[in-house]
C-alpha positions in Angstrom: 0.0 0.0 0.0 1.2 3.5 -0.8 1.0 6.0 2.1 1.0 9.8 2.5 1.5 11.7 5.7 -0.1 14.9 7.0 1.7 16.9 9.7 -0.8 19.3 11.4 1.2 22.4 12.2 -1.3 25.2 11.9 -1.9 25.9 15.6 -1.4 29.3 17.2 0.2 28.0 20.4 -2.2 29.8 22.8 -0.8 28.1 25.9 2.8 28.9 25.0 2.0 32.4 23.7 3.6 31.6 20.3 3.3 29.0 17.6 5.2 26.1 19.2 5.9 24.3 16.0 8.5 26.9 15.0 10.2 27.1 18.4 13.8 25.8 18.6 14.3 22.3 19.9 17.8 21.0 19.9 18.9 23.9 17.7 16.3 23.3 15.0 12.6 24.2 14.6 10.4 21.7 16.5 8.4 20.9 13.3 11.5 19.8 11.5 11.9 16.8 13.8 8.6 15.3 12.6 9.4 16.2 9.0 12.7 14.4 9.1 11.4 11.3 10.8 8.5 10.9 8.4 10.7 11.6 5.4 13.1 8.9 6.4 10.4 6.3 6.7 10.3 3.8 3.8 6.5 3.6 4.0 5.8 7.3 3.5 5.9 8.6 -0.1 4.6 12.1 0.3 4.3 14.6 3.2 1.9 17.5 3.4 2.5 20.0 6.2 -0.5 22.1 7.2 0.7 25.6 8.2 -0.9 28.8 9.5 -2.2 30.7 6.5 0.3 33.5 6.8 3.2 31.0 6.9 1.9 29.0 4.0 2.0 32.0 1.8 5.7 32.6 2.5 7.2 29.5 4.1 10.7 29.7 5.5 13.6 28.3 3.5 14.0 25.3 5.9 10.5 24.1 5.1 11.1 24.5 1.4 14.3 22.4 1.7 12.6 19.5 3.6 11.1 17.8 0.5 7.6 18.3 1.7 4.5 20.1 0.2 2.4 22.4 2.3 -1.1 24.0 2.5 -3.0 26.5 4.7 -4.8 25.3 7.8 -8.2 26.2 9.1 -9.6 27.7 12.3 -9.7 24.5 14.2 -7.5 21.4 14.4 -10.3 19.4 12.7 -10.4 21.8 9.8 -6.6 21.9 9.4 -6.4 18.1 9.4 -9.2 17.9 6.8 -7.4 20.4 4.5 -4.2 18.3 4.9 -6.1 15.1 4.0 -7.6 16.8 0.9 -4.1 17.8 -0.2 -2.7 14.3 -0.2 -2.6 12.9 -3.7 -5.4 10.5 -4.7 -3.1 7.6 -5.4 -2.4 7.3 -1.6 -4.0 4.1 -0.2 -3.3 5.1 3.4 -3.1 8.5 5.1 -1.2 9.0 8.3 -1.9 12.1 10.4 0.6 13.4 12.9 0.7 16.4 15.2 3.8 18.6 14.9 3.7 19.0 18.7 5.0 15.4 19.0 8.6 15.8 17.8 10.0 12.4 19.1 7.8 10.1 17.0 9.8 7.0 15.9 9.8 4.9 12.8 8.5 2.0 14.9 5.4 3.9 15.9 4.8 5.0 12.3 5.1 1.4 11.1 2.7 0.1 13.7 0.1 2.7 12.8 0.4 2.0 9.1 0.1 -1.8 9.7 -3.0 -1.2 11.8 -4.6 0.9 9.1 -3.9 -1.7 6.5 -5.4 -4.5 8.6 -8.3 -2.7 10.2 -9.0 0.6 8.3 -8.1 2.9 11.2 -5.4 2.7 13.9 -4.0 4.9 16.6 -1.1 4.5 19.1 -2.4 4.2 22.7 -0.6 4.1 26.0 -2.1 2.4 29.1 -2.6 4.5 32.2 -0.4 3.8 35.2 -1.8 6.4 37.6 -4.9 6.0 39.6 -7.6 8.1 37.9 -10.2 10.1 39.9 -13.3 11.9 38.6 -13.3 15.3 40.2 -16.1 17.9 40.2 -15.6 21.3 41.9 -12.4 20.2 43.5 -14.2 17.2 45.1 -13.4 13.6 44.3 -16.5 11.8 43.0 -15.2 8.4 42.3 -12.2 6.3 41.2 -12.4 5.4 37.6 -11.4 2.0 36.2 -8.2 2.7 34.4 -8.0 -0.7 32.8 -10.4 0.4 30.1 -8.7 3.8 29.5 -5.7 4.8 27.4 -3.8 7.9 26.3 -4.2 8.4 22.5 -1.2 9.6 20.5 -0.3 10.5 17.0 0.5 9.5 14.3 -3.0 8.0 13.5 -3.3 6.1 10.3 -6.4 5.4 8.1 -7.3 3.9 4.8 -7.5 6.8 2.4 -11.2 6.5 1.4 -12.3 6.2 5.0 -10.5 9.3 6.3 -11.5 11.4 3.3 -15.2 10.5 3.8 -15.0 11.2 7.5 -13.5 14.7 7.0 -16.0 15.5 4.2 -18.8 14.5 6.6 -17.3 16.6 9.4 -17.0 19.7 7.2 -20.5 19.2 5.9 -22.0 18.9 9.3 -19.7 21.4 11.1 -18.6 18.5 13.4 -15.5 19.1 15.6 -13.3 16.6 17.4 -9.9 16.7 19.2 -8.4 14.0 17.0 -9.2 12.1 13.7 -10.0 8.8 15.4 -12.8 10.5 17.3 -14.4 11.4 14.0 -14.2 7.7 12.9 -15.8 6.7 16.2 -18.7 9.1 15.5 -19.2 7.6 12.1 -19.3 4.1 13.5 -15.9 3.0 12.0 -13.8 0.7 14.3 -10.5 2.0 15.4 -7.7 -0.3 16.3 -5.3 0.5 19.2 -1.6 -0.2 18.5 1.2 0.2 21.1 2.1 3.8 21.9 5.5 5.1 22.9 6.0 6.8 26.3 8.7 9.0 24.7 6.3 10.3 22.0 5.7 13.4 24.1 3.3 16.2 23.2 4.6 19.7 23.6 1.9 21.9 25.1 3.4 24.0 27.9 6.7 25.7 28.5 7.5 22.9 31.0 7.0 20.3 28.2 9.4 22.3 25.9 12.0 22.4 28.7 11.7 18.6 29.2 12.0 18.0 25.5 15.1 20.2 25.3 16.6 18.3 28.1 15.9 15.0 26.3 
């Protein structure tokens, strides 16, 4: 199967006060980590980076030199992912969607997601929870939640092309929003397979996350 990848990098970085995908990590822009890992993977034939509209009009030279194509994002993460999916060439059998905020994705995680999509139609990396989980309302513990049926979803998430295109077309038509692409599949009744996640596949959200990533 032939696969294309979408890197969603159109966020405004509200919690960091600046678009985090362009911040320096290890001396290079954070986004370039994902670009490099995906470009080096034998299963990925094309990469589409979804950028903020103003950046997509005049992308920096380092993006132009990465061997990727790019497009403008939307107002939400869902819209940006959908625009990226639409920009992937029609010949792609599988589309992998990754968040630029996870710079330490590995080739093994990419391969696991691609295999899961080929076998089941949709697959996402999931990490089991190790902490005890409490339901809290107004600073009061209501109950202890059974963590054995819960997991932490990661990206990249991979899908058969026709499935994820249909899901995003439906979401655009119905103004449906979701925090990740797998959730849209769940809403449409498509099964999503969990594959092993990677505890080092960290998501950069806060300044503390960036500091930890820099240390790593």
